[in-house]
N, C-alpha and C positions, 0 to 999 in steps of 0.2 A: 504494500500500500504506500503510495507516494504522498509526500507532504504537499499540501496545497495552501492557498492564502488563508489567513485568519485562523490557522490551526485546524484546517479541514483536510480530511483524507477521503478518497473514494473507496467504496467497498468493492473488492475484487470478486467478480463472478465470471465464469466462462461466457464469452461474448460472441454472438452471432449477428453479423450485419446483413441487412437486406438491401441489395443494390440493383440498379438497372436503369434503363432509360425511362423517361416520363410516361406515366399512364399505362404501365403494364400490370398494375395491381399489387404493387409493393405494400401499400398501406392496408389493403384488404387482407393480404397474407399476414401482415404484422398483427392486425386485430384478431385474426383467426388463431394465431399462435398465442397471443396474449390472453385469449379467452374472453375479451370484452372489447367494446368499441372505444379505442383511445385515439388513434390517428383518424383524421377527417378523410373520408372516402368520397370522391367527387369525380365526375368525368371531365372536369376541367384540368388540363395538364398543369403541372407546377404547383399543385396545392400544398404539397409537403415541402417546407423550406428548411426546417430544423432537423437535427437528429432527435428522434423520439425514442425513449427507452422504456422497456417493460421487462417483466420476468415471465418466461414461459414455464409453466408447471405441468405440462401435458405428459412429459416423460418421467423416467425414474428419478432423475436429478434435475433440479431447476437450472436454467441458464438464461442469460440476459439476451434480449433481442433488441436490435436497433433499426428503426426505419429511417431512411434517408431520402433526400430530394432527388429527383431524376437527374441523371448524369448525362452530359454530352449534348444537351439541347437547351435552348433558352426561351421557354414559353413566357417567362417573366424576366425580361432583361435587367430590370432594376435590381434583382437579387441573384442573378446567375452566378456571379463570381463567389458570393458568400455561400450560396446553396451548394455549389460544387466543392468549396473548401470544407464545409461541414461534412459532406459525404466522404471526402478524402480522409479526414480525420477518423471517421468511422471505419473506413477500410483498413487504414494503417494500424488501428488499435484493436481490430477484431481478431479473435482466434480462428474464425471460420466465416466464410461468405456464402450467402445464398444469392446467386445471380439469377434474377427473375426476368423472363421473357414472355411475350404475348403469343400463346399458341395459335390463336385464331388469325393473327396477322402474319405469322411466319417470321423467319429470320430476316431482320432489317439490316441495312448497311451499318447503322449505329450499333446494333447488337454485335456485329463482327468486330467493329473497332473496340468496343468495350471488352469483348472476350480476350483480345490480344493484350490490352492493358492489364486486365485482371490476372492473366496467366503470368505476366512478367512480374507483378508486384505481390502476388499472394500464392501460397502453396496449397491452401485448402479452399477449394471452390466447388460448390454443388450447383449444377444448372437446374433451375426449377422452371418448367414450362407451365405457366398459369393459364387459366381460362379453358382448361380441358373439362368442360362442364357436362358433356354427355359422352356415351361410348363412341359415338361417331367422330368425336374430336381426338380420340386417343392416337390416331395415326399422325396427328399434327407434330408430335414430338420428334418424328424421324427427320423432319426438315432441319432440326437444330444440331444434327450430328456433325455438320461441317464447322460448328464452333469449336470442336476439338476437345471437349471435356469428357473424361472417362465415365462419369456418372451423371445420368439425367433422369429426373422424375417429373411426371405430369401430375398437376394438382388443379383443384378448383377452389380457390380461396373464397369465392362467393358462396359455394354450396358445401364446402368441407371435404370434398373428394380428395383422397390421397394424402390427407394431412397426417394420419397415423404412420403411414409408410415414410413420410418426410421426417417425422420425429425420430423414428427408428434409425434412419440413415444419418441424421445429425448426431445422434448419440454414439454411433459407431465411428464417425469421422472426427468428432470433437477431440481435442487433447484431453488426457486423462487426469489433469490436475483436479484437486479437491475444490469443490465450489463453496464459496462463502455465502451462506443463506442469510438474507437480510432479516433481522428481527422485526417485530411489529413497531417500526419506528414512527415517531410523530411526524405528521405532514405539515409543512409550512408552505402556504400558498402566497405567492407574490402577485398582487393584483393592483390594477390602476388603469387609467386611461392610456391610450397609445403614446409612445415616444417619451415616457417619463424615465425610462432606464431600467425596467424590470429585468430584461434579459441580461443587460450589462451587469446588474447587481448579482444575479445568480452566477454568471460567469466569474465575477470577481470573487465570490465566495468559494467556488469550486476550483478556481485557477484553471479553467478549461473553457475553450470556445465551443461549448456544447450547443448553446442557443445562438441563432443568427442575430447579429446586432446591426442595426441600420438606422440612419437618420429618418428614413421613410416610415411614417406611422403605419401600424398594422402588419409589421413584419412577422410577428409570431402569430400563428393561426391555431395551433393546438396547445392544450395544456400539457406541459412536458414535465414528467416526474424523473428526478435524478437522485440516486442514493448517495449519501455522504456522511462523514463522521466529523464532528467538531468537538475537540477537547474530550475525546473518548465517548461521546454520545452520538448515536446514529440518528439521522434525520432523512426525510424525503423532501427535497426541494422541488416545488411545483411552480414552474414559470408559466404564466397564462397569457392568452391573447389580450391585448388592450381592449377595454370595454368602451365602446362609443355609443352615442345615442342611436336608437334603432333606425331613425330616419336617415342616418348617414351611412348605412351599410350599402356598399355598391355591388354586392354579390351575395348569393345564398350561402357561399362558404363563410362569409364574415358573420352571418347570423349564427351559423353553427359554432363559430369561434366564441361568440359572446355567451352562448348557451354552455359551452365547455367551461368558460371562466366562472360563470355563476355556479356550475356544478362543483368546480374546484373549491369555491368558498364553502359550499355545503359539506364537502367531505374533508376539509382541512381541520386540523387541530388548532392551528394558529394562523391568522392572516396578517401579512405584512402589506399595508397599504402604502404604495410607493407614490410620492408626490414630487413634482418638479419644483425645487426650491426657488428657481428663478422666475416661475410663472404665476405664483400665488395659488389660491384655492379657486378652481373653476367649478361650474355647476355640475359637470360630470364627475369630478372628484367627490362632491357631496352625495351624488347618487350611488356611487360605488361604496362610499362609507356607509350609506344607509343599508345596502345589501349586507354588509358585515354586521352592522348593529342588529339588524333583523334576524340574522342567523344565530345570534347569541354566542359567537365565537371569540376567543381571545384575539387581541389585536395589538400590533405595533405600527406606528406611523413613521415611515422613513422619508425624511427630507433629502432626496437625492440631488446631485449636482451642486453639493455644498462648496466644492472647490471654486465654482464660478462666483458664488456669493462672497466667499472669503477673500477672493482676489480684489474686491473693491474696498475692503476695510480690514484693518488688523485687529479690530475689537470683536473677536468671535463671541465671547460670552454675552455681550450686549446684543449683537445680531441674533444670536440664538434665542435670547429672551423675547426679542421682537417677533421672530418667526413663530415661536411656540405660542405666544399670545394670539397671533393671527389665526393659527390652526385651532386653538381652543375656542376662539370666537366663531369661526366658520363651521367647525365640526364639533359643536358643543355636545352633541349626543354621543360622541366617542371620547368623552372627557376622561375615561379610565385608561385610554391607550397611551403608553409612553411615546414621546416624540424624539426620534433619534436623527441627528444630522450626519450625513456621510457622503462619500463620493465613490460611485461604482467605477468611474473612469480611472481615478488615481488609486483606488482601493483604500483611500484615506478614511480612517475611523470606522471601517466596516466591523471591527471588533465590538464597537458600541452596540451593534444590533444583537450580538450574541450575549453580551452582558445583560441586556434587557430581557432576552429570551430566557436566560437562566434565572433571573429574578422572578419572572412570571411563573416558571416551572416550580420554583420553591414555594411560592404563595398558593399555587393551585393545590398543593398537597396539605395545606393548613386545615386543621380541624378545630372547630369552635365548640367548647364544652357547652352542654345544654343549659346548665345552671348559670354559667357566666353570660350566655346569650340572652336568657330571659331577664336576668337582672339588668343587663345593659339596655335592652329594648324598653323595659318598663321605665327606666330612668329617663331615656330620651323622650318617651311619650308623656311623662309627667312634666318635663321641661317645656314641651310644646304639644299640648293635647290635640288630637284630631278634631276637625270642625264638626259641629252639629249638622245633622241632615234629617229634616222632617222631625225635629225635636228629639232625635236619637243620636247617640254617639257610638262610634266604633270602639270595640273593646278587644284587646289581645288576650286570649286565654292561655296560650302556650306556644312556644316556638322551638324549632329544632333544625339543625343542619341536615339536609338529605344527602346521604352517601350513596353513590351509584354502585350497582352490583358489579359492573364491568367498567371501571373508570378508564378514561382515556387521558393521555397527557394534556396538560393545559385545560383541564375541564373547569368550567366556570362554577363558582360556589353557588349552591342552591339551598334556599331556606324555605321551610314549610311553616306557615303561621296559622294556627287554629284560632278562629275569631268568632264573634257573635253573628256578624252579617257582613259579608265581603262587599255588598253594595254600598255600604256606608263610608267606604274609604276612597277618596279621590286620588287620581294619579299624582297630583302634586304632593300629597302626603307620602305616597310610596317613594317618590323621588327623595323626599326628606329622609325617610328611613334608610334608603340606599346610601345616601351621602353620609349619614351618621355611622353606618356599618363600615364604610370605606375609611372614614376618619379613624375608626378603632382598629380595624384589621388590614387596611390598605388594599389588598388584592389588586396590585398593579396589572394593567393589561387584561383584566378579567371582568366581564359584565356580571353584576350581582343579580341572580335570578330569584324572584320571590313568588311563592304560590300561597294562595289563601284558601283555607278550607273552613267553611261555615259549619255550624252545628247541624243544620238541616239541609246542607247542600254539599255537592261534590267539590273537588279542588278547582280553584280558578288561578290560572297562570297569568301573572301580570309583570 
């Protein structure tokens, strides 16, 4: 395991890269091997720009699979150089290659050119003829014998045909090193609007150009999961497509990208909301922050491009106070999220992000004694009683912290309050209770979840 920036290392697992020209079905095959739809599949060439990584568990021993952008053609000239560079990194770092071709179109001149390049640069290559969807298509594989590979398999990524045979062939041909199986590591989702530096930040953490980085908004289209270890702790780093307003999507692919980013928030243990420190808080930043707040997930706000802000003044502490105050004003509903200033470009102060992550992790494991909790809540309610409603007053009978049966890392603290009537408590008073709880136990980066259970009613989450 090699050392990376900010004390990070990658987890080593046997690695299979899927390569080929555009639109031969690489992403469909990747999804089939991963067992779920991760890469975006679309008949528009050039949809995949990044290396997308997952673990295939269909065989006896798990191995890592990597989807790459199409090599050798430029359906999207703005990203051709970076897409090919990402694919080249995948080829050079892979233990084994799946060279995917389109059985229904036959061997194309670009396939022949890629075959020569791959034979020169890699010893282990398996030729996979995709789109062999029916028995009458099986003869299509014979056309690819002229590519010169000793082993050829026909598969249907769309329908699952030949996948078990492909897994068996991979297991035979892969090197025999022991695989490092990733534990159930916490997932960190890096979210934000386009061009704020999410991919650059993930690359800075991993010390690896795994995500394509560009000045052009909308470069990242998939949510990309990458395993890594920081200071002895494993994480899954999830880089997501920039979330833009729905009306600004110029293709159906971009709609899928936004859906993936929203899903990434839902499945994350902790969200890093990446903001451009030079641009201020825009309306789309607020909307994305609202998605995080609604999800009830732990959160850190990362002010990226801080090097550009610092270059205009030597008074960092004063600048940081001003920027934090602006963030607190605009994103008041995420007042629990720590604000960290850093620079993905220079890797400056990226360690601050992990300092905040570790602090949140420690507080997420805090447990409040029931007696102490009840004494505290009664004291704060006596200090400022809840308002009367219809000549009745809300009463707290009993409170306890709810401990989940299967806790996840960075799980938000949850409290159950047994009350006389939940309808008597306005939202403003709930906010008062949350604020007092945070003053007492802090819980940085974690939303405080309160549930009310009335004597004659079921629980009410608020």
